[in-house]
C-alpha positions as CSV (number, residue, x, y, z in Angstrom):
1,M,105.7,52.8,221.6
2,F,105.5,54.7,218.3
3,T,108.9,53.8,216.7
4,N,108.0,50.8,214.6
5,G,105.0,51.7,212.5
6,K,103.4,54.5,210.6
7,W,101.0,57.4,211.2
8,I,97.9,58.0,209.1
9,D,96.2,61.4,208.9
10,L,92.4,61.0,209.3
11,S,91.7,64.7,208.8
12,Y,90.7,66.8,205.8
13,S,92.5,70.1,205.4
14,F,90.4,73.2,205.9
15,S,89.8,75.4,202.8
16,N,87.1,76.9,200.7
17,E,86.2,73.3,199.7
18,T,85.4,72.2,203.3
19,L,81.9,70.9,203.6
20,Y,79.5,72.4,206.1
21,W,75.8,71.7,207.0
22,P,73.6,73.2,204.3
23,N,72.1,75.8,206.6
24,N,75.4,77.3,207.6
25,A,75.5,80.8,206.1
26,E,79.2,80.7,205.6
27,G,81.9,78.0,205.6
28,F,85.7,78.3,206.1
29,T,87.2,81.6,205.1
30,M,90.8,82.7,205.2
31,D,91.9,86.3,204.9
32,T,95.4,87.5,204.2
33,L,96.6,89.8,206.9
34,F,100.1,90.2,205.4
35,E,102.0,88.3,202.8
36,G,105.2,89.4,201.2
37,M,108.5,91.1,201.8
38,T,108.8,93.3,204.8
39,P,110.7,96.7,205.1
40,G,113.3,94.7,206.9
41,G,114.0,92.6,203.8
42,Y,112.6,89.3,204.8
43,F,109.5,87.4,203.8
44,Y,106.6,87.2,206.3
45,S,103.0,85.8,206.0
46,S,100.1,85.9,208.4
47,Y,96.4,85.0,207.9
48,G,93.1,85.2,209.7
49,F,90.4,82.5,209.4
50,C,86.8,82.1,210.4
51,A,84.7,78.9,210.4
52,P,81.6,77.3,212.1
53,E,82.4,74.7,214.8
54,H,80.8,71.9,212.9
55,G,82.2,71.2,209.5
56,G,85.0,69.4,207.8
57,T,86.7,66.9,210.1
58,H,85.4,68.0,213.4
59,L,84.5,66.9,216.9
60,D,81.0,67.1,218.4
61,A,81.3,67.8,222.1
62,P,78.6,66.3,224.4
63,V,77.1,69.8,225.1
64,H,76.2,70.0,221.4
65,F,73.1,67.9,222.1
66,A,73.1,67.4,225.9
67,E,72.6,70.4,228.2
68,G,75.1,70.6,231.0
69,K,77.4,68.0,229.5
70,K,81.1,68.5,228.6
71,S,82.2,71.2,226.2
72,V,85.2,70.8,224.0
73,D,87.7,72.2,226.6
74,Q,86.3,69.9,229.3
75,L,87.1,66.6,227.4
76,S,90.1,64.8,228.8
77,L,93.1,63.8,226.7
78,Q,92.5,60.3,227.9
79,Q,89.1,60.2,226.2
80,L,90.5,61.6,223.0
81,T,93.4,59.1,222.6
82,G,93.6,55.4,222.8
83,T,93.0,52.0,221.1
84,A,90.6,52.1,218.2
85,I,88.9,49.6,215.9
86,V,87.2,50.0,212.5
87,V,83.9,48.4,211.7
88,D,83.6,48.4,207.9
89,V,80.0,48.5,206.7
90,S,80.9,49.9,203.3
91,A,79.7,46.8,201.4
92,K,76.2,47.5,202.7
93,A,76.2,51.3,202.9
94,I,77.8,52.4,199.6
95,N,74.7,51.5,197.6
96,N,72.2,52.6,200.4
97,S,72.7,56.2,201.3
98,D,70.1,55.8,204.1
99,Y,71.9,52.9,205.7
100,L,71.7,52.6,209.5
101,I,74.7,50.9,211.1
102,S,73.2,48.2,213.2
103,I,73.7,46.0,216.2
104,D,74.2,43.1,213.8
105,D,77.2,44.9,212.3
106,I,78.9,44.9,215.7
107,V,77.9,41.3,216.4
108,S,79.3,40.3,213.0
109,W,82.6,42.1,213.7
110,E,83.0,40.4,217.0
111,K,82.3,37.0,215.5
112,E,85.2,37.5,213.2
113,N,87.6,39.5,215.4
114,G,86.7,38.8,219.0
115,P,85.2,41.0,221.6
116,I,85.5,44.8,221.2
117,P,88.1,46.0,223.8
118,D,87.0,48.1,226.7
119,S,87.6,51.9,226.5
120,V,87.9,51.8,222.8
121,I,87.4,54.5,220.1
122,L,84.9,53.1,217.7
123,L,85.2,54.1,214.1
124,F,82.8,53.2,211.3
125,R,83.8,53.0,207.7
126,T,80.8,53.5,205.3
127,G,82.9,54.2,202.2
128,Y,81.5,57.7,201.7
129,G,84.9,59.2,202.4
130,K,85.7,58.6,198.7
131,Y,83.1,61.2,197.8
132,Y,84.5,64.1,199.9
133,P,84.3,67.1,199.0
134,D,81.7,66.4,196.4
135,A,78.6,67.7,198.2
136,T,76.1,66.0,195.9
137,K,77.6,62.6,196.4
138,Y,78.7,63.1,200.0
139,F,75.6,64.9,201.5
140,G,73.1,63.7,198.9
141,T,72.6,67.3,197.7
142,D,74.6,70.4,197.0
143,K,71.7,72.8,197.7
144,K,72.0,75.3,200.5
145,G,69.7,76.7,203.2
146,D,67.2,75.2,205.6
147,S,65.2,73.6,202.8
148,A,68.2,71.5,201.8
149,I,68.2,69.6,205.1
150,A,65.3,67.4,204.0
151,L,67.4,66.4,201.0
152,L,70.3,65.0,202.9
153,H,71.1,61.3,202.3
154,F,74.1,59.5,203.9
155,P,74.6,56.6,206.3
156,G,74.7,56.9,210.1
157,I,74.5,55.0,213.4
158,D,71.1,53.5,214.3
159,P,69.9,54.9,217.6
160,Q,69.2,51.3,218.7
161,L,72.9,50.5,218.2
162,A,73.8,53.6,220.3
163,E,71.6,52.4,223.2
164,W,73.0,48.9,222.8
165,L,76.6,50.2,223.0
166,L,75.9,52.1,226.2
167,K,74.5,48.9,227.8
168,N,77.0,46.4,226.5
169,K,80.3,48.2,225.8
170,T,82.6,50.8,227.2
171,I,83.6,53.3,224.5
172,K,85.5,56.5,224.6
173,A,84.2,58.1,221.4
174,V,82.7,57.2,218.1
175,G,83.6,58.4,214.6
176,L,82.7,57.9,211.0
177,D,83.3,59.0,207.4
178,T,80.0,60.9,206.9
179,P,78.8,64.3,207.9
180,S,77.0,63.1,211.0
181,I,76.7,60.1,213.4
182,D,72.9,60.4,212.6
183,Y,72.0,59.4,209.1
184,G,71.0,62.2,206.7
185,Q,67.3,61.7,206.9
186,S,67.2,61.9,210.7
187,A,64.8,64.6,212.0
188,D,65.4,64.0,215.8
189,F,69.2,63.3,215.9
190,K,68.5,60.6,218.4
191,T,71.9,58.9,218.1
192,H,73.6,62.2,219.0
193,R,71.2,62.7,222.0
194,I,71.8,59.1,223.3
195,L,75.6,59.1,223.1
196,L,76.4,62.7,223.9
197,A,74.2,62.6,227.0
198,Q,76.7,60.1,228.3
199,N,79.6,62.5,227.6
200,I,80.7,60.4,224.6
201,P,82.0,62.7,221.9
202,A,81.7,62.1,218.1
203,F,84.2,62.6,215.3
204,E,82.5,63.4,212.0
205,N,83.9,63.6,208.4
206,V,86.8,61.4,209.3
207,A,89.1,60.9,206.4
208,N,91.2,57.9,205.1
209,L,89.5,55.1,207.1
210,D,90.1,52.9,204.0
211,L,93.9,53.1,204.9
212,L,93.4,51.6,208.4
213,P,93.2,47.9,209.4
214,I,90.2,46.8,211.4
215,K,92.1,46.7,214.7
216,N,95.6,47.2,216.3
217,I,95.2,51.0,215.9
218,Y,96.0,53.9,218.2
219,V,94.2,57.1,217.7
220,V,95.0,60.7,218.7
221,A,92.1,63.1,218.2
222,L,92.8,66.6,219.2
223,P,90.3,69.4,218.6
224,M,90.9,73.1,218.6
225,N,90.6,73.8,222.3
226,I,87.6,76.1,222.2
227,K,86.4,77.2,225.6
228,K,82.7,76.3,226.1
229,G,82.6,75.0,222.5
230,S,79.9,72.7,221.3
231,G,82.3,71.4,218.6
232,A,85.6,72.2,217.0
233,P,87.8,71.5,214.0
234,L,89.6,68.2,214.6
235,H,93.0,66.9,213.8
236,I,92.8,63.2,214.2
237,I,95.6,60.8,213.4
238,A,96.1,57.0,213.7
239,Y,99.2,54.9,214.4
240,I,99.5,51.5,212.9
241,P,102.3,49.3,214.2
242,N,104.3,47.2,211.8
């Protein structure tokens, strides 16, 4: 199945440049436990790392916004792998940092490409991936702390679209190239609450969506398997057949 095409990495590497929500006290840190020549005469390196669940390319588990719903370790491999499509809204979103991806965007996609398949992973390209990891351009601000949250500006999924998807489509997961499936100015995170309440996970800060076609994609999205986690760093890749 995967012998006549190419794989695309849709994940940002984790480092001290990784972007986290402004009110996270700390981001990704890596400490050297040992690096160098051993008494036995061979090289050896080992490191420790610490990071919040939600930052960089990561997965939001349903329990992140829906009490009693699935945690990271409870999501099935079937839900995290499968056929995907890309809905490209970058022409509308790149000059409107508060853009809400709408029902009309899906309807327009289907007019050009046919019905969205059942059990699909739905990816949205806003174009904001080109700004990562520049916090000012990507988040709308590089300020830190609780007060910075009001300054966030980036596109997201309209809650009306989230409700429409539940009524009209069968989706495994959603993902996009911004920090959140809710737009930056959201105060109630309604899109999260609607989708995650139905055990639909979200992939945030997805990289390289500009390298994908709009369909004929197979995605593998494997998070760090954190028991009872509300989220986790995510390594997501996509296969494109020739």
